[in-house]
C-alpha positions in Angstrom: -77.2 19.1 13.4 -77.0 16.6 10.6 -73.6 17.9 9.6 -72.3 17.6 13.1 -73.4 14.0 13.3 -71.7 13.2 10.0 -68.5 14.8 11.3 -68.6 12.7 14.5 -69.1 9.5 12.5 -66.1 10.3 10.3 -63.9 11.1 13.3 -64.8 7.8 14.9 -64.0 6.0 11.6 -60.6 7.5 11.1 -58.8 5.6 14.0 -60.3 2.4 12.8 -58.9 3.1 9.3 -55.5 4.1 10.7 -55.3 0.8 12.6 -55.8 -1.5 9.6 -53.0 -4.1 8.9 -51.3 -3.5 5.6 -48.6 -5.3 3.7 -46.2 -3.7 1.1 -43.6 -5.6 -1.0 -40.6 -3.8 -2.4 -38.3 -5.6 -4.8 -34.8 -4.5 -5.7 -35.7 -4.9 -9.4 -38.6 -6.6 -11.1 -36.7 -8.3 -13.9 -33.3 -9.2 -15.3 -32.4 -12.1 -13.1 -30.2 -15.0 -14.3 -29.7 -18.5 -12.9 -27.7 -18.3 -9.6 -28.6 -14.6 -9.0 -29.6 -13.4 -5.5 -33.1 -11.7 -5.2 -33.4 -9.1 -2.5 -36.9 -8.0 -1.3 -38.3 -6.0 1.6 -41.7 -6.5 3.1 -43.2 -3.9 5.3 -46.1 -5.0 7.6 -48.0 -2.3 9.4 -50.4 -3.1 12.3 -52.0 -1.4 15.3 -49.6 -0.1 18.0 -50.5 -2.9 20.5 -49.8 -5.7 18.0 -47.2 -8.4 18.6 -45.7 -10.4 15.8 -45.1 -14.1 16.4 -41.6 -14.8 15.3 -42.4 -18.5 14.9 -44.6 -17.6 11.9 -41.6 -16.1 10.0 -40.6 -18.1 6.9 -37.6 -20.4 7.5 -34.6 -20.3 5.1 -34.4 -23.3 2.8 -35.8 -24.6 -0.5 -39.2 -23.1 -1.5 -39.6 -24.7 -4.9 -37.4 -26.9 -7.1 -35.7 -23.8 -8.5 -35.9 -21.2 -5.7 -34.3 -21.1 -2.2 -34.8 -18.6 0.6 -31.3 -17.8 1.8 -31.7 -15.3 4.6 -34.4 -13.6 6.7 -33.8 -10.4 8.8 -36.5 -8.7 10.9 -36.5 -5.2 12.3 -39.3 -3.6 14.4 -40.2 0.1 14.7 -43.1 2.5 15.1 -44.4 4.8 12.3 -47.4 7.2 12.5 -48.7 5.6 15.7 -48.6 2.1 14.2 -46.3 -0.9 14.7 -44.1 -1.5 11.6 -42.2 -4.8 11.0 -39.7 -4.8 8.2 -38.6 -8.2 6.7 -35.5 -8.2 4.5 -35.6 -11.5 2.5 -32.8 -12.9 0.3 -33.8 -15.5 -2.3 -31.6 -17.4 -4.8 -32.8 -18.3 -8.3 -31.9 -21.7 -9.8 -34.3 -21.6 -12.7 -32.6 -22.1 -16.0 -34.7 -20.0 -18.3 -34.8 -20.8 -22.0 -36.5 -17.5 -22.7 -37.5 -14.3 -20.8 -40.4 -15.1 -18.6 -41.9 -14.4 -15.1 -41.6 -16.8 -12.2 -43.5 -16.6 -8.9 -42.1 -16.0 -5.5 -44.4 -17.9 -3.1 -46.3 -16.0 -0.4 -46.6 -16.8 3.3 -48.6 -16.0 6.4 -47.7 -14.1 9.5 -49.4 -14.5 12.9 -50.1 -11.2 14.8 -51.7 -10.9 18.3 -53.7 -7.8 19.1 -56.0 -6.7 22.0 -59.0 -8.1 20.1 -57.3 -11.5 19.5 -55.0 -13.2 17.0 -55.1 -12.6 13.3 -53.3 -14.0 10.3 -51.7 -11.6 7.8 -51.2 -13.0 4.3 -48.1 -11.8 2.4 -49.2 -12.4 -1.2 -47.1 -14.1 -3.9 -45.3 -11.8 -6.3 -43.5 -12.3 -9.6 -40.1 -11.4 -11.1 -38.7 -11.7 -14.6 -35.9 -14.1 -15.4 -33.7 -14.1 -18.5 -31.8 -16.9 -20.3 -28.0 -16.9 -20.4 -28.0 -17.4 -24.1 -30.4 -17.6 -27.0 -31.8 -21.0 -28.0 -31.0 -20.6 -31.7 -29.2 -17.7 -33.3 -30.6 -15.9 -36.2 -30.1 -17.5 -39.6 -27.1 -16.4 -41.5 -26.2 -16.9 -45.1 -22.6 -18.2 -44.5 -21.2 -20.3 -41.6 -18.5 -17.8 -40.9 -21.2 -15.2 -40.1 -22.0 -17.0 -36.9 -18.5 -16.3 -35.6 -17.5 -13.0 -34.0 -14.6 -11.2 -35.5 -11.2 -11.4 -33.6 -10.7 -8.5 -31.2 -7.9 -6.1 -32.1 -4.8 -6.3 -29.8 -3.9 -3.4 -27.7 -0.9 -1.3 -28.8 1.9 -1.4 -26.3 4.5 1.4 -26.6 7.9 -0.1 -25.8 9.8 3.2 -26.1 9.3 4.3 -22.5 10.4 1.0 -20.9 13.4 0.8 -23.2 14.5 4.4 -22.4 14.1 3.7 -18.7 16.2 0.5 -19.0 18.9 2.3 -21.0 19.0 5.2 -18.5 19.3 2.8 -15.6 22.1 0.9 -17.4 24.1 4.1 -18.0 23.6 5.1 -14.3 24.8 1.7 -13.2 27.9 1.8 -15.4 28.7 5.4 -14.2 28.5 4.3 -10.6 30.7 1.3 -11.3 33.3 3.5 -12.9 33.3 5.8 -9.9 33.8 2.9 -7.6 36.6 1.5 -9.8 38.4 4.8 -9.8 38.1 5.1 -6.0 39.4 1.5 -5.6 42.0 1.8 -8.3 40.5 -1.1 -10.3 41.4 -1.5 -13.9 41.6 0.6 -16.0 42.3 3.0 -13.1 45.1 1.0 -11.6 47.7 3.6 -12.7 46.2 6.2 -10.4 48.5 7.5 -7.7 48.2 5.4 -4.6 46.5 7.1 -1.6 49.2 6.5 0.9 47.8 8.9 3.5 44.4 7.3 3.4 46.0 3.9 4.1 48.1 5.4 6.9 45.0 7.0 8.5 43.3 3.6 8.7 46.5 2.0 10.1 46.8 4.7 12.8 43.2 4.4 13.8 43.6 0.6 14.4 46.7 1.0 16.7 46.1 3.9 19.0 48.2 3.8 22.2 50.6 5.8 24.4 54.3 5.7 25.0 57.5 6.8 23.4 57.8 3.7 21.2 54.3 4.1 19.8 54.8 7.8 19.0 58.2 7.2 17.4 56.8 4.4 15.3 53.9 6.6 14.1 56.2 9.4 13.2 58.4 7.1 11.2 55.3 5.8 9.4 54.3 9.4 8.5 57.9 10.0 7.2 57.7 7.0 5.0 54.3 8.0 3.6 55.7 11.5 2.9 58.7 10.0 1.1 56.3 7.9 -1.1 54.2 10.9 -1.9 57.3 12.9 -2.7 59.0 10.2 -4.7 62.2 10.6 -2.6 63.1 11.3 1.0 61.3 14.5 2.2 63.2 16.7 4.6 61.9 19.9 6.2 64.1 21.9 3.8 62.4 20.2 0.8 58.9 21.2 1.9 58.5 24.3 -0.4 59.4 22.2 -3.5 57.0 19.4 -2.4 54.1 21.8 -1.9 54.8 23.3 -5.4 54.5 19.9 -6.9 51.6 18.8 -4.8 49.5 22.0 -4.5 46.6 20.1 -2.9 48.6 20.0 0.3 49.4 23.8 0.5 46.6 24.5 3.0 48.4 22.2 5.4 51.8 24.0 5.3 51.6 24.9 9.1 50.8 21.3 9.9 53.8 20.1 7.9 56.1 22.5 9.8 54.6 21.5 13.2 55.2 17.8 12.3 58.8 18.3 11.4 59.4 20.2 14.6 57.8 17.4 16.6 59.9 14.8 14.8 63.1 16.9 15.4 62.4 17.3 19.2 61.6 13.6 19.6 64.5 12.1 17.7 67.2 14.7 18.3 66.0 16.9 21.2 65.3 14.2 23.7 61.9 15.6 24.7 59.4 13.0 26.1 56.9 15.1 28.1 53.7 15.3 26.0 53.4 12.0 24.2 49.6 11.8 24.4 49.1 15.4 23.1 51.6 14.9 20.3 50.0 11.5 19.3 46.6 13.2 19.0 48.0 16.0 16.9 49.7 13.5 14.7 46.6 11.5 14.1 44.7 14.7 13.2 47.5 15.7 10.8 47.3 12.4 9.0 43.5 12.7 8.7 43.8 16.1 7.1 46.5 14.7 4.7 44.1 11.9 3.7 41.2 14.4 3.2 43.3 16.6 0.9 44.6 13.5 -0.9 41.1 12.4 -1.8 40.1 16.0 -2.8 43.0 16.1 -5.1 
């Protein structure tokens, strides 16, 4: 019977213990702060589940001492193990210019909490952090004045071989590209290259497309003059085999040459005028193929 009474007394005391108000302070680090550093702290306040925290009792940001400011206050509320938990995230800034390593005090404050039994004040105690000086007051004594100076740092070695090789390669590639363009455009020293008469004629024909006997006749005459320039003399249909032996790059177009001479013969000597559009299109294609073989050669 005595044991049962003791058990009942303990059971009645447990809820009362669980409902006690507690304060826990967590600091990001307890030491190693310099002048101007931000100090982050978290304060957990646990109270009975029916408690209400008065927000007016929260500390206000601003100067706390001559060398410490409260910069920011953030509050979050939750429940934990049947109790009300308030979490305060505080940010301080240190302006204390320390001459040696020492502790400074973060001032405490009070929070007002209302419960079913009435209002109560919860004290958040002051706590301390360690601050450090930016430099020592007096260096250790040295025998010579030069010993107080730090040695010069060694300069980093920079390998210039790779950038020089890249620059040289880029220069060679640029010169090669310039040489290819100069050869294509017959710039010096490639001005002795044989003129691309058919390429010029293809551009000329593409700019003056049209229909009619006069246009077709003028185009055929232009092709004859271009063939004469490529041959170095007047080129007739009977001279075609000798021309193709001297200019083998045009051998694949032998059938086109023969068709051109037949068209020219019919137009100037046969009096045929019935298919001007078709003949003009075939003529333009023949000149384009001549220009392509000329560039390939």
